C-alpha positions in Angstrom: -0.2 -0.1 0.0 1.8 2.8 1.2 5.3 3.2 0.8 7.1 4.3 4.1 10.4 5.3 3.2 8.9 6.7 0.0 6.7 9.0 1.9 9.3 10.5 4.2 11.4 11.1 0.7 8.2 13.0 -0.4 7.5 15.4 2.6 11.9 15.9 2.7 11.3 17.0 -1.0 8.5 19.0 -0.3 10.3 21.2 2.4 13.1 21.3 0.1 10.9 23.1 -2.0 9.3 25.5 0.5 12.5 26.6 1.5 13.7 26.9 -1.7 10.8 29.2 -2.7 10.3 30.9 0.7 14.0 32.2 0.3 13.2 33.1 -3.8 10.5 34.9 -2.2 12.2 36.9 0.6 14.7 37.7 -2.3 12.1 39.3 -5.0 10.5 41.5 -1.5 13.9 42.6 -0.8 14.4 43.4 -4.5 11.6 45.5 -5.0 11.9 47.1 -1.9 15.2 48.2 -2.1 14.1 50.1 -6.1 11.0 51.3 -4.4 13.3 53.2 -1.9 15.9 54.1 -4.3 13.0 55.6 -6.8 11.7 57.9 -3.3 14.6 59.0 -2.5 15.0 60.2 -6.6 12.0 62.4 -6.0 12.7 63.7 -3.2 15.8 64.5 -4.2 14.7 65.9 -7.3 11.9 68.2 -5.7 14.9 69.1 -3.1 16.7 70.6 -6.0 13.8 71.8 -7.7 13.5 74.2 -4.3 17.0 75.2 -4.5 16.8 76.9 -7.8 13.6 78.1 -7.0 15.3 79.7 -4.0 18.4 80.8 -6.1 16.0 82.6 -8.7 14.1 84.0 -6.2 17.2 85.9 -4.2 19.1 86.6 -7.6 15.6 88.8 -8.4 15.5 90.1 -5.0 18.5 91.4 -5.9 18.3 92.6 -9.0 15.3 94.0 -8.0 17.2 95.8 -4.6 20.2 97.0 -6.9 17.7 98.9 -9.4 15.9 100.7 -6.9 18.9 101.7 -5.6 20.2 102.9 -9.1 17.0 105.3 -9.3 17.2 106.5 -6.2 20.9 107.5 -6.5 19.6 108.8 -10.1 17.2 110.8 -8.4 19.2 112.0 -5.6 22.4 113.3 -8.2 19.9 115.2 -9.9 18.0 116.7 -6.8 21.8 117.5 -5.8 22.9 118.7 -9.2 19.9 121.8 -9.1 20.5 122.5 -5.5 23.9 122.5 -6.0 24.6 120.8 -2.5 27.2 118.3 -3.6 29.2 117.2 -0.4 26.3 116.1 1.3 24.4 114.7 -1.6 27.8 112.3 -2.1 27.2 111.4 1.6 23.2 110.3 0.8 24.3 108.3 -2.5 26.6 106.8 -0.4 24.5 105.9 2.7 22.1 104.6 -0.2 24.6 102.1 -1.9 25.6 101.0 1.6 22.1 100.5 2.4 21.4 98.4 -1.2 24.7 96.4 -0.3 23.0 95.6 3.4 19.6 94.3 1.8 21.4 92.4 -0.8 23.7 90.6 1.9 21.0 89.7 3.6 19.9 88.0 0.9 22.7 85.9 0.4 23.1 85.1 3.5 19.1 84.0 3.7 19.9 82.0 0.6 23.0 80.2 2.4 21.2 79.1 5.4 18.0 78.0 3.4 20.4 75.9 0.9 22.2 74.1 3.7 18.3 73.3 5.0 18.2 72.2 1.7 21.5 70.2 1.9 20.5 68.4 5.1 16.9 67.4 3.5 19.5 65.8 1.1 20.8 63.8 4.2 17.6 62.7 5.0 16.4 61.7 2.0 19.4 59.7 2.0 18.7 58.2 5.7 15.2 57.8 4.8 16.1 56.0 1.6 18.7 53.2 3.3 16.0 52.8 6.7 13.6 51.5 4.2 16.1 49.3 2.2 17.1 48.6 5.9 13.0 47.2 6.8 13.4 44.2 4.4 15.5 42.1 5.0 18.1 39.8 2.6 16.8 35.9 2.2 19.9 34.2 4.4 21.6 31.1 2.3 22.9 29.6 5.0 19.3 29.6 6.7 17.9 28.0 3.8 20.8 25.4 3.9 19.9 24.5 7.2 16.3 24.0 6.9 17.3 22.1 3.6 19.6 20.0 5.6 16.9 19.5 8.6 14.3 18.5 5.8 16.9 15.8 4.7 17.4 14.4 8.5 13.9 14.5 9.1 13.1 12.6 5.9 16.0 10.4 6.8 15.2 9.4 10.5 11.2 9.5 9.1 12.2 6.6 7.0 13.8 4.7 9.7 10.8 4.6 12.0 8.9 2.4 8.8 12.0 0.0 9.5 
C-alpha cells in the first residue's frame, strides 16, 4: 500500500522545495523594496533640487530689484543735488543709499546660504530614509535556507528509519 520511505522522501522533498521558494520570495521582496526606496529617494532629491533652484532664482531677482531701486534713488539724488548745488551732502546721501542696497543684498545672500544648508540637510535625510527603508526588508539568508534543507533531509531520513 504505502511505502513509508517514499512518503518520508516526498515529505523531505516538499520541505526542500518550500525552503527554496521561501528563499526566492524573500529575495524578490528585498529587491522590490530596494528599488522602490531608491526611486522614492530620487523623487525627494528632484523636489529638493527644484526648490533649491527656485530659491536661487528668487534671491537673484530680489538682489536685482534692490540694485535697480538703489540706482533709481541715486539717480534722483544726483539730479536733485545737481539742481540744488549741494554736492558734499548729496554724496553722503548717495553713499548711504548704496550701503543700504549692499546690506540688503548681503541679507539676501545670508538667507539663501541658510536655505541651501537646510536643503542639503534634507538631501542627507532623504538618503537616510532610503537606507532605512532598504534595511526594513532583510535579504534572504543562504545559510538559513541551507540549514532548513539540511533539516528536511535529516528529518526525512529519520522518518524513513521509523518505518523499518
